[in-house]
C-alpha angles and dihedrals in degrees: 000000000000135000093246128016126177108190113207112255113235099203097161112128119234114269116287115258138185090252116083106238127174093272092057092049091050089052093050090051091049093051092048093050090049090085100055091039091048093051089052093048094044094050090047095049094043092048094047094045095044094047095041094048096039092051097045089107088063128061094253099056101082095038088051091051093048091050088050090054089053091051089049086063088062092050088050090052092051091050093049089051090051092048090046094054101037104028102028093235113157110204123167116240113250117250113269120253109282119251116268099207110158093007123126123249092254091050092054092045093051092048090053091046095055097045105136091200093058095047093048089050090051088052090049090052091052095052094044096071100060090036089050091054091053096047095043092050096044094045096044090047091046091055088066108028106017100044101135096050099031094104090061092046091047091051092054093049093047090049087061088050091051090052094051092049091051094044101045107020101042122094112290097251144313090295093062091048089049090053091054090049092051092048089056091046090051089059090051091052092049092049092046092050091050092050090050091050091050091049092051090047091049093047091049094048099044097037126027097015093053091045092051091048089052087049094053092049089049093050089049093054090045090053089053093050095042094099099028099045114007094177093055088045092052090050090051091050089051089054089048092051089054089049089053092054092050092048090050090051092050090052093049090049089050094048091046087053090054096048121331115233090225090062094054094043106038106016138238098314095058094040092052091047087053096050090042090057091060091053115106089224123068105259127195112205124200118177115174108178125150093210139000116271126228112300094247093054092044090052093049091048091050097048090046092056091042093055093043090052090050089052089052090051094048108034116012103072085213127163096203140012139181139205121206122187126182147146125249115185104299098348135086113219127199124186123187118187134182135173093223131125096287125209094126113160140175089243096042097107096243098111095269093124091053091050090049092051092047092052091043091055090064095042094266135139133229120196127182122199103178116141117186108276092027162204102190123210119182119187122195123187127195133177113261113236120179117243116253116216 
């Protein structure tokens, strides 16, 4: 299983046959609707272009054209929906226009005017009218005089429709798809950071803060008894001293959970050896890195291994485990193995999905190989970024 998998869509229809099946009827409906849809799109495109170009000498020409391009996006969305339902064409939605917070009016206007999605949809609307006339005429005529071979004719015409939808109404290129992916990843990062902050707040409130409150109350009582009963006061001070030690230990554990000092001072190898020593299963750590990666990548790698070792301690029933870390070209690879019972899954409720999301947010991968009965091998891959400073 991987952190992100995008199975290829096979949206090819079954081969055309002389019999009229549901695919053929859907294609016939699509071709007949091409003409009215083409008229609407052509009138819209011509009106927007004519008014926008004709009024460019005034202050409303370019804003009108920019607004028309935004409206073209809605036409494109409707056409993608029609192609999806009638032709089975699966085309990703283009990424929305980026926000313009803090940008001047002219900056927003220029961004809308150079929108490639809007312009390609305008071109699509121009082409659709003559093509709609052709498809409507051929299909309607074929229903009366070319009935036996009409499925094959319809298939040829709709294949041209499919090509136009994919060519003009699909996302601009790989970069645009990458932008949409990064926008989704940014949401994962924000949610993860918020969850971490809530965890730290909860740990402080329920742990160290509660213990310090009890410590303050105990010292207050000891102060009151200092003159009346010195022995009792001394006993209470001893208890308070023990509470101070426990509070300090909890604060150290919390700080280590935020970012361990050993990771900052000595790097990933020493930090992973430290976390492996706390695992209930014997763990062999091998980290062969020519240099230290960027602090952010190093931190993600540490917390990934830390959580995986916690899962091994709690759920695997393993007798031994290993952690291997190495660099391969521009990627940092981590492999955690154990000889436990296996059966680990992304949806298994052991935090695997959260790890996959965290790695995916930085363009990483998370692969699980864990058959029932074991062993389990989990591979994490992160982009290598050189350390600065």
